A tleap script that builds the chain and sets N, CA, C and O, in Angstrom:
source leaprc.protein.ff14SB
mol = sequence {
  NMET THR PRO VAL ALA SER LYS LEU SER SER
  LYS LEU LYS SER TRP VAL LYS ILE ASP ASP
  SER PHE THR THR ASP SER ASP VAL VAL LEU
  TYR GLN ALA CYS ASN LYS LYS THR GLY CYS
  SER MET LYS SER GLN LEU GLY GLN HIE VAL
  ARG SER ALA LEU HIE THR LYS ASN LYS ALA
  LEU GLN THR SER LYS LYS GLN VAL LEU LEU
  SER GLN MET GLN GLN SER SER CASN
}
set mol.1.N position { -7.735 106.120 126.925 }
set mol.1.CA position { -6.789 107.124 127.629 }
set mol.1.C position { -5.393 106.813 126.919 }
set mol.1.O position { -4.890 105.738 126.592 }
set mol.2.N position { -4.850 108.397 126.768 }
set mol.2.CA position { -3.652 108.652 126.052 }
set mol.2.C position { -2.500 108.374 126.804 }
set mol.2.O position { -2.815 108.382 127.994 }
set mol.3.N position { -1.122 108.094 126.625 }
set mol.3.CA position { -0.269 107.831 127.318 }
set mol.3.C position { 0.539 109.230 127.723 }
set mol.3.O position { 0.830 110.107 126.910 }
set mol.4.N position { 0.818 109.256 129.031 }
set mol.4.CA position { 1.482 110.660 129.611 }
set mol.4.C position { 3.067 110.585 129.488 }
set mol.4.O position { 3.698 109.776 130.168 }
set mol.5.N position { 3.598 111.327 128.728 }
set mol.5.CA position { 4.925 111.401 128.414 }
set mol.5.C position { 5.528 111.715 130.206 }
set mol.5.O position { 5.019 112.433 131.067 }
set mol.6.N position { 6.507 111.040 130.252 }
set mol.6.CA position { 7.469 111.216 131.680 }
set mol.6.C position { 8.303 112.459 131.209 }
set mol.6.O position { 8.771 112.640 130.085 }
set mol.7.N position { 8.394 113.326 132.375 }
set mol.7.CA position { 9.238 114.388 132.414 }
set mol.7.C position { 10.803 113.929 132.195 }
set mol.7.O position { 10.996 112.733 132.416 }
set mol.8.N position { 11.758 114.570 131.859 }
set mol.8.CA position { 13.002 113.910 131.371 }
set mol.8.C position { 13.634 113.918 132.781 }
set mol.8.O position { 14.243 112.892 133.083 }
set mol.9.N position { 13.587 114.861 133.643 }
set mol.9.CA position { 14.098 114.719 134.892 }
set mol.9.C position { 13.949 113.569 135.648 }
set mol.9.O position { 14.899 113.087 136.265 }
set mol.10.N position { 12.606 112.985 135.655 }
set mol.10.CA position { 12.361 111.664 135.996 }
set mol.10.C position { 12.944 110.396 135.399 }
set mol.10.O position { 13.283 109.414 136.060 }
set mol.11.N position { 13.027 110.519 134.077 }
set mol.11.CA position { 13.699 109.501 133.322 }
set mol.11.C position { 15.441 109.646 133.474 }
set mol.11.O position { 16.182 108.667 133.371 }
set mol.12.N position { 15.862 110.847 133.698 }
set mol.12.CA position { 17.240 110.785 133.819 }
set mol.12.C position { 17.470 109.949 135.406 }
set mol.12.O position { 18.241 108.993 135.491 }
set mol.13.N position { 16.776 110.410 136.462 }
set mol.13.CA position { 16.967 109.718 137.802 }
set mol.13.C position { 16.863 108.349 137.579 }
set mol.13.O position { 17.679 107.656 138.185 }
set mol.14.N position { 16.019 107.762 136.821 }
set mol.14.CA position { 15.969 106.413 136.655 }
set mol.14.C position { 16.908 105.667 135.710 }
set mol.14.O position { 17.107 104.462 135.863 }
set mol.15.N position { 17.500 106.388 134.711 }
set mol.15.CA position { 18.686 105.974 134.123 }
set mol.15.C position { 19.759 105.917 134.695 }
set mol.15.O position { 20.417 104.900 134.474 }
set mol.16.N position { 20.265 106.814 135.502 }
set mol.16.CA position { 21.462 106.727 136.105 }
set mol.16.C position { 21.727 105.588 137.127 }
set mol.16.O position { 22.858 105.335 137.541 }
set mol.17.N position { 20.779 105.019 137.450 }
set mol.17.CA position { 20.892 103.887 138.239 }
set mol.17.C position { 21.555 102.643 137.704 }
set mol.17.O position { 21.549 101.654 138.437 }
set mol.18.N position { 22.223 102.555 136.315 }
set mol.18.CA position { 22.697 101.526 135.651 }
set mol.18.C position { 23.979 101.265 135.916 }
set mol.18.O position { 24.508 100.166 135.756 }
set mol.19.N position { 24.722 102.642 136.486 }
set mol.19.CA position { 25.826 102.704 136.860 }
set mol.19.C position { 26.148 103.496 138.053 }
set mol.19.O position { 25.686 104.636 138.103 }
set mol.20.N position { 26.784 103.118 138.904 }
set mol.20.CA position { 26.993 103.816 140.441 }
set mol.20.C position { 27.985 105.064 140.227 }
set mol.20.O position { 28.229 105.873 141.122 }
set mol.21.N position { 28.473 105.115 139.059 }
set mol.21.CA position { 29.300 106.363 138.713 }
set mol.21.C position { 28.498 107.428 137.955 }
set mol.21.O position { 29.210 108.342 137.537 }
set mol.22.N position { 27.130 107.543 137.660 }
set mol.22.CA position { 26.541 108.544 137.198 }
set mol.22.C position { 25.707 109.245 138.336 }
set mol.22.O position { 25.493 108.595 139.359 }
set mol.23.N position { 25.248 110.463 138.231 }
set mol.23.CA position { 24.653 111.201 139.098 }
set mol.23.C position { 24.018 112.284 138.038 }
set mol.23.O position { 24.503 112.578 136.945 }
set mol.24.N position { 22.873 112.782 138.599 }
set mol.24.CA position { 22.115 113.640 137.979 }
set mol.24.C position { 21.413 114.705 138.546 }
set mol.24.O position { 20.692 114.512 139.525 }
set mol.25.N position { 21.586 116.164 137.876 }
set mol.25.CA position { 20.765 117.266 138.791 }
set mol.25.C position { 19.332 117.453 138.297 }
set mol.25.O position { 18.690 118.447 138.639 }
set mol.26.N position { 18.759 116.401 137.402 }
set mol.26.CA position { 17.477 116.596 136.848 }
set mol.26.C position { 17.739 117.186 135.584 }
set mol.26.O position { 16.816 117.161 134.769 }
set mol.27.N position { 18.946 117.777 135.218 }
set mol.27.CA position { 18.971 118.546 133.835 }
set mol.27.C position { 19.973 117.782 132.922 }
set mol.27.O position { 19.687 117.260 131.844 }
set mol.28.N position { 21.421 117.801 133.637 }
set mol.28.CA position { 22.527 116.933 132.812 }
set mol.28.C position { 22.868 115.861 133.763 }
set mol.28.O position { 22.508 115.839 134.940 }
set mol.29.N position { 23.749 114.771 133.036 }
set mol.29.CA position { 24.167 113.657 133.556 }
set mol.29.C position { 25.629 113.945 133.916 }
set mol.29.O position { 26.283 114.527 133.050 }
set mol.30.N position { 26.280 113.603 135.146 }
set mol.30.CA position { 27.693 113.566 135.395 }
set mol.30.C position { 28.213 112.228 135.582 }
set mol.30.O position { 27.897 111.402 136.439 }
set mol.31.N position { 29.084 112.141 134.622 }
set mol.31.CA position { 29.940 110.717 134.821 }
set mol.31.C position { 31.094 111.088 135.716 }
set mol.31.O position { 31.927 111.943 135.413 }
set mol.32.N position { 31.096 110.454 136.742 }
set mol.32.CA position { 32.062 110.785 137.783 }
set mol.32.C position { 33.334 110.404 137.632 }
set mol.32.O position { 34.320 111.111 137.843 }
set mol.33.N position { 33.318 108.904 137.141 }
set mol.33.CA position { 34.675 108.280 136.702 }
set mol.33.C position { 35.272 109.061 135.582 }
set mol.33.O position { 36.503 109.081 135.549 }
set mol.34.N position { 34.689 109.640 134.756 }
set mol.34.CA position { 35.165 110.410 133.560 }
set mol.34.C position { 35.247 112.003 133.727 }
set mol.34.O position { 35.832 112.723 132.918 }
set mol.35.N position { 34.627 112.439 134.809 }
set mol.35.CA position { 34.447 113.727 135.010 }
set mol.35.C position { 34.099 114.588 133.810 }
set mol.35.O position { 34.687 115.455 133.164 }
set mol.36.N position { 32.889 113.994 133.767 }
set mol.36.CA position { 32.328 114.612 132.137 }
set mol.36.C position { 30.633 114.738 132.578 }
set mol.36.O position { 29.871 113.978 133.174 }
set mol.37.N position { 30.485 116.038 131.988 }
set mol.37.CA position { 28.904 116.387 132.000 }
set mol.37.C position { 28.311 116.422 130.691 }
set mol.37.O position { 28.895 116.922 129.730 }
set mol.38.N position { 26.979 115.820 130.613 }
set mol.38.CA position { 26.331 115.898 129.230 }
set mol.38.C position { 24.880 115.899 129.547 }
set mol.38.O position { 24.321 115.443 130.545 }
set mol.39.N position { 24.385 116.486 128.530 }
set mol.39.CA position { 22.802 116.326 128.187 }
set mol.39.C position { 22.625 115.320 127.882 }
set mol.39.O position { 23.546 114.794 127.257 }
set mol.40.N position { 21.396 114.511 128.133 }
set mol.40.CA position { 21.173 113.208 127.724 }
set mol.40.C position { 19.297 113.185 127.326 }
set mol.40.O position { 18.422 113.752 127.980 }
set mol.41.N position { 19.152 112.524 126.339 }
set mol.41.CA position { 17.700 112.768 125.824 }
set mol.41.C position { 17.461 111.317 125.855 }
set mol.41.O position { 16.338 110.997 126.245 }
set mol.42.N position { 18.360 110.259 125.495 }
set mol.42.CA position { 17.562 108.843 125.346 }
set mol.42.C position { 18.695 107.981 126.228 }
set mol.42.O position { 19.872 108.320 126.347 }
set mol.43.N position { 18.201 107.024 126.703 }
set mol.43.CA position { 18.840 105.985 127.798 }
set mol.43.C position { 20.054 105.419 127.074 }
set mol.43.O position { 21.102 105.152 127.661 }
set mol.44.N position { 19.855 105.245 125.743 }
set mol.44.CA position { 20.701 104.479 125.018 }
set mol.44.C position { 22.330 105.323 124.978 }
set mol.44.O position { 23.434 104.797 124.841 }
set mol.45.N position { 22.067 106.460 125.112 }
set mol.45.CA position { 23.284 107.480 124.955 }
set mol.45.C position { 24.195 107.130 126.342 }
set mol.45.O position { 25.425 107.144 126.387 }
set mol.46.N position { 23.316 106.825 127.415 }
set mol.46.CA position { 24.231 106.222 128.678 }
set mol.46.C position { 24.813 105.046 128.410 }
set mol.46.O position { 25.988 104.830 128.707 }
set mol.47.N position { 24.111 104.250 127.874 }
set mol.47.CA position { 24.428 102.633 127.782 }
set mol.47.C position { 25.871 102.680 126.892 }
set mol.47.O position { 26.897 102.031 127.095 }
set mol.48.N position { 25.591 103.656 125.858 }
set mol.48.CA position { 26.994 103.579 124.861 }
set mol.48.C position { 28.193 104.240 125.681 }
set mol.48.O position { 29.319 103.748 125.611 }
set mol.49.N position { 27.969 105.186 126.336 }
set mol.49.CA position { 29.030 105.537 127.027 }
set mol.49.C position { 29.536 104.652 128.300 }
set mol.49.O position { 30.642 104.888 128.788 }
set mol.50.N position { 28.872 103.840 128.714 }
set mol.50.CA position { 29.296 102.660 129.673 }
set mol.50.C position { 30.082 101.701 128.838 }
set mol.50.O position { 31.065 101.248 129.424 }
set mol.51.N position { 29.935 101.370 127.876 }
set mol.51.CA position { 30.583 100.509 126.971 }
set mol.51.C position { 31.877 101.256 126.147 }
set mol.51.O position { 32.742 100.612 125.554 }
set mol.52.N position { 31.843 102.476 126.216 }
set mol.52.CA position { 32.939 103.187 125.774 }
set mol.52.C position { 34.488 102.543 126.276 }
set mol.52.O position { 34.462 101.758 127.224 }
set mol.53.N position { 35.582 102.815 125.757 }
set mol.53.CA position { 36.743 102.558 126.331 }
set mol.53.C position { 37.198 103.579 127.424 }
set mol.53.O position { 37.726 103.284 128.496 }
set mol.54.N position { 36.899 104.839 126.963 }
set mol.54.CA position { 37.201 105.852 127.988 }
set mol.54.C position { 36.638 105.527 129.496 }
set mol.54.O position { 37.239 105.569 130.569 }
set mol.55.N position { 35.254 105.184 129.199 }
set mol.55.CA position { 34.679 104.980 130.619 }
set mol.55.C position { 35.049 103.710 131.370 }
set mol.55.O position { 35.011 103.633 132.598 }
set mol.56.N position { 35.416 102.702 130.550 }
set mol.56.CA position { 36.040 101.203 131.180 }
set mol.56.C position { 37.307 101.819 131.709 }
set mol.56.O position { 37.611 101.706 132.896 }
set mol.57.N position { 37.979 102.410 130.918 }
set mol.57.CA position { 39.433 102.889 131.724 }
set mol.57.C position { 39.412 103.646 132.982 }
set mol.57.O position { 39.971 103.353 134.039 }
set mol.58.N position { 38.609 104.767 132.680 }
set mol.58.CA position { 38.341 105.568 133.841 }
set mol.58.C position { 37.886 104.811 135.215 }
set mol.58.O position { 38.356 105.014 136.334 }
set mol.59.N position { 36.913 103.940 134.879 }
set mol.59.CA position { 36.255 103.246 135.857 }
set mol.59.C position { 37.370 102.510 136.509 }
set mol.59.O position { 37.626 102.642 137.706 }
set mol.60.N position { 38.038 101.722 135.694 }
set mol.60.CA position { 39.064 100.749 136.482 }
set mol.60.C position { 40.210 101.394 137.108 }
set mol.60.O position { 40.894 100.757 137.909 }
set mol.61.N position { 40.576 103.037 136.705 }
set mol.61.CA position { 41.312 103.601 137.362 }
set mol.61.C position { 40.754 103.986 138.866 }
set mol.61.O position { 41.394 103.734 139.887 }
set mol.62.N position { 39.630 104.550 138.854 }
set mol.62.CA position { 39.014 104.730 140.120 }
set mol.62.C position { 38.967 103.543 141.159 }
set mol.62.O position { 39.417 103.609 142.303 }
set mol.63.N position { 38.448 102.619 140.677 }
set mol.63.CA position { 38.600 101.400 141.404 }
set mol.63.C position { 39.886 100.939 141.919 }
set mol.63.O position { 40.017 100.549 143.079 }
set mol.64.N position { 40.969 100.984 140.951 }
set mol.64.CA position { 42.279 100.411 141.690 }
set mol.64.C position { 42.695 101.649 142.901 }
set mol.64.O position { 43.276 101.424 143.962 }
set mol.65.N position { 42.245 102.910 142.428 }
set mol.65.CA position { 42.582 103.954 143.436 }
set mol.65.C position { 41.939 103.775 144.829 }
set mol.65.O position { 42.474 104.167 145.867 }
set mol.66.N position { 40.662 103.104 144.757 }
set mol.66.CA position { 40.248 103.116 146.070 }
set mol.66.C position { 40.838 101.813 146.850 }
set mol.66.O position { 41.006 101.839 148.069 }
set mol.67.N position { 41.090 100.854 146.184 }
set mol.67.CA position { 41.814 99.681 146.739 }
set mol.67.C position { 43.244 99.971 147.201 }
set mol.67.O position { 43.647 99.340 148.178 }
set mol.68.N position { 43.908 100.694 146.717 }
set mol.68.CA position { 45.075 101.523 147.148 }
set mol.68.C position { 44.965 101.875 148.348 }
set mol.68.O position { 45.721 101.368 149.177 }
set mol.69.N position { 43.912 102.912 148.773 }
set mol.69.CA position { 43.801 103.594 149.775 }
set mol.69.C position { 43.173 102.742 150.805 }
set mol.69.O position { 43.135 103.178 151.955 }
set mol.70.N position { 42.662 101.550 150.528 }
set mol.70.CA position { 42.031 100.793 151.752 }
set mol.70.C position { 43.171 99.984 152.018 }
set mol.70.O position { 43.227 99.627 153.194 }
set mol.71.N position { 44.160 99.555 151.239 }
set mol.71.CA position { 45.108 98.723 151.605 }
set mol.71.C position { 46.320 99.560 152.505 }
set mol.71.O position { 47.080 98.935 153.244 }
set mol.72.N position { 46.381 100.728 152.379 }
set mol.72.CA position { 46.877 101.873 152.917 }
set mol.72.C position { 46.640 101.816 154.668 }
set mol.72.O position { 47.334 101.583 155.657 }
set mol.73.N position { 45.190 102.186 154.362 }
set mol.73.CA position { 44.509 102.101 155.951 }
set mol.73.C position { 44.940 100.879 156.746 }
set mol.73.O position { 45.447 100.929 157.866 }
set mol.74.N position { 44.647 99.605 155.943 }
set mol.74.CA position { 44.778 98.346 156.985 }
set mol.74.C position { 46.264 98.182 157.427 }
set mol.74.O position { 46.565 97.637 158.489 }
set mol.75.N position { 47.284 98.745 156.446 }
set mol.75.CA position { 48.577 98.679 157.245 }
set mol.75.C position { 48.945 99.945 158.210 }
set mol.75.O position { 49.835 99.887 159.059 }
set mol.76.N position { 48.241 100.950 157.994 }
set mol.76.CA position { 48.737 101.893 159.016 }
set mol.76.C position { 47.875 101.669 160.388 }
set mol.76.O position { 48.020 102.365 161.394 }
set mol.77.N position { 47.063 100.711 160.278 }
set mol.77.CA position { 46.181 100.530 161.617 }
set mol.77.C position { 46.792 99.293 162.322 }
set mol.77.O position { 46.427 98.919 163.436 }
set mol.78.N position { 47.796 98.660 161.551 }
set mol.78.CA position { 48.745 97.330 162.236 }
set mol.78.C position { 49.731 97.699 162.944 }
set mol.78.O position { 50.462 96.860 163.470 }
savepdb mol mol.pdb
quit
């Protein structure tokens, strides 16, 4: 039996699970932390972006903003 190639859309859906800041519409991948869209044909491209300085910096900024908002909510409820 010959192997059947998976569709790119199903591959993208499984690949975006490596980081919670990725989403896909089955054609392109959106890096929410970086606010960047890209076509992606290999999983290594996602891994490369995750390891980039830009993604690391934007992910840290996104996380710190969420922490500030949570602390503000706690202060206002007291």
